[in-house]
C-alpha positions as CSV (number, residue, x, y, z in Angstrom):
1,M,66.1,67.8,109.1
2,R,63.3,65.4,110.3
3,P,64.0,62.4,112.0
4,R,63.4,58.8,110.0
5,N,61.7,56.6,112.5
6,V,59.6,58.0,114.3
7,R,58.2,59.4,111.1
8,W,57.7,55.6,109.8
9,V,56.3,54.7,112.9
10,A,53.9,57.5,113.6
11,Y,52.5,57.8,110.0
12,G,52.4,53.9,109.8
13,L,50.5,53.3,112.8
14,A,48.3,56.2,112.0
15,A,47.1,54.4,109.1
16,L,46.9,51.2,110.7
17,I,44.8,52.8,113.2
18,F,42.4,55.3,111.2
19,L,41.7,51.9,108.4
20,T,40.8,49.6,111.2
21,L,38.6,51.6,112.9
22,L,37.1,52.7,109.3
23,V,37.0,49.2,108.7
24,L,35.1,48.6,112.1
25,A,32.6,50.9,111.4
26,V,31.7,49.5,108.6
27,I,31.3,46.0,109.4
28,M,29.8,46.5,112.9
29,P,26.1,45.1,113.7
30,G,22.7,46.4,112.2
31,E,22.6,47.7,115.8
32,W,25.3,50.0,115.4
33,G,23.9,53.4,114.9
34,V,25.2,56.2,111.9
35,P,26.5,58.5,114.8
36,D,28.3,55.5,116.5
37,R,30.0,54.5,113.2
38,V,30.9,58.3,112.5
39,A,32.4,58.2,116.4
40,L,34.7,55.6,115.4
41,V,35.8,57.2,112.1
42,A,36.2,60.1,114.2
43,L,38.3,58.6,116.9
44,G,40.6,57.2,114.6
45,A,41.2,60.3,112.7
46,V,41.7,62.1,116.2
47,M,44.7,59.4,117.0
48,A,46.2,59.7,113.7
49,A,46.4,63.7,114.4
50,G,47.8,62.8,117.7
51,L,50.3,60.3,115.9
52,H,51.0,63.4,113.4
53,L,52.2,65.4,115.8
54,L,54.8,62.8,117.2
55,A,56.1,63.2,113.3
56,R,56.1,67.2,112.9
57,P,59.4,67.9,113.9
58,H,61.7,69.5,112.0
59,L,64.6,71.7,111.4
60,E,64.9,74.2,109.0
61,L,68.1,76.1,108.7
62,T,69.1,79.3,106.4
63,E,71.6,81.6,106.4
64,N,69.7,83.9,108.6
65,R,67.7,81.9,110.6
66,V,66.9,78.7,112.3
67,T,63.6,77.2,112.4
68,V,62.9,74.5,115.4
69,V,59.5,73.2,114.6
70,N,58.9,70.6,117.5
71,S,55.1,68.6,118.1
72,I,53.3,71.2,119.2
73,R,55.7,74.6,119.4
74,T,57.6,76.2,116.7
75,H,60.6,78.9,117.5
76,V,62.2,81.0,115.2
77,L,65.8,82.2,116.3
78,V,68.9,84.3,114.5
79,W,71.9,82.1,114.5
80,P,73.4,84.6,117.1
81,E,70.9,83.6,119.6
82,I,72.5,80.0,119.8
83,V,75.0,79.5,122.0
84,D,75.7,76.1,121.6
85,A,74.1,72.8,120.3
86,R,74.8,69.6,122.2
87,M,73.2,65.6,122.3
88,P,75.4,64.1,125.3
89,V,75.3,60.2,125.0
90,G,71.8,58.9,126.0
91,E,69.4,62.0,125.3
92,P,67.1,61.2,122.8
93,W,67.7,64.3,120.9
94,P,70.0,67.5,120.9
95,S,69.3,70.5,123.1
96,I,70.6,74.1,121.9
97,D,71.7,76.5,124.7
98,L,70.1,79.8,123.8
99,L,71.9,83.7,125.3
100,D,68.9,84.1,127.3
101,G,70.5,81.3,129.1
102,S,67.5,79.0,128.5
103,T,67.5,75.6,126.3
104,L,65.4,74.4,123.6
105,A,64.8,70.8,122.7
106,V,65.5,70.1,118.8
107,M,63.1,67.2,118.5
108,A,63.8,67.3,114.8
109,I,67.3,65.1,115.5
110,Q,66.5,62.0,116.9
111,S,69.5,59.7,118.4
112,N,67.6,56.5,117.3
113,D,68.5,57.4,113.8
114,G,72.3,56.8,114.5
115,D,74.9,57.8,112.1
116,R,72.2,60.1,110.9
117,A,71.4,61.8,113.7
118,R,75.1,62.4,114.3
119,A,75.4,63.5,110.6
120,D,72.7,66.1,111.1
121,L,74.1,67.7,114.7
122,A,77.9,68.0,113.1
123,R,76.2,69.9,110.1
124,F,74.2,71.9,112.7
125,Q,77.1,72.9,114.6
126,E,79.0,73.3,111.5
127,L,76.2,76.0,110.4
128,L,76.4,77.2,113.8
129,H,80.2,78.1,114.1
130,Q,79.8,79.5,110.6
131,Y,76.6,81.9,111.2
132,G,76.4,81.9,114.8
133,E,78.9,83.9,115.9
134,A,78.4,87.6,116.0
135,A,80.9,89.8,114.5
136,E,83.3,91.7,117.3
137,P,82.4,95.3,118.1
138,R,84.5,98.1,116.3
139,R,86.6,100.4,118.2
């Protein structure tokens, strides 16, 4: 699962910024030296890399584990570690409650994706119900 709208905007802006700075590096007047031009292109690359961090989040669900990839960190969980997944109205993305009492944001599902976000969350909750419940101990 990946967000759609954020990826379009982030990668579109990254391309626009990088290409603009590349063109500027080429057309600047002669008193601009090679280091100045390289710095402009490097600045464009750094800005594009920053925007890539916004588009990076995704959620991988397998039978054995859940991998939550947010902008900077990646979390690998097993299903029984997850207690609940919820996205209250007005929140930008869902959060999952973990067995240790902490919560984790799931930036891969973005509320601005509308129906797609609701369907992804419902699918995640369905799989959580299917795989996340620990077996009762035998007596």
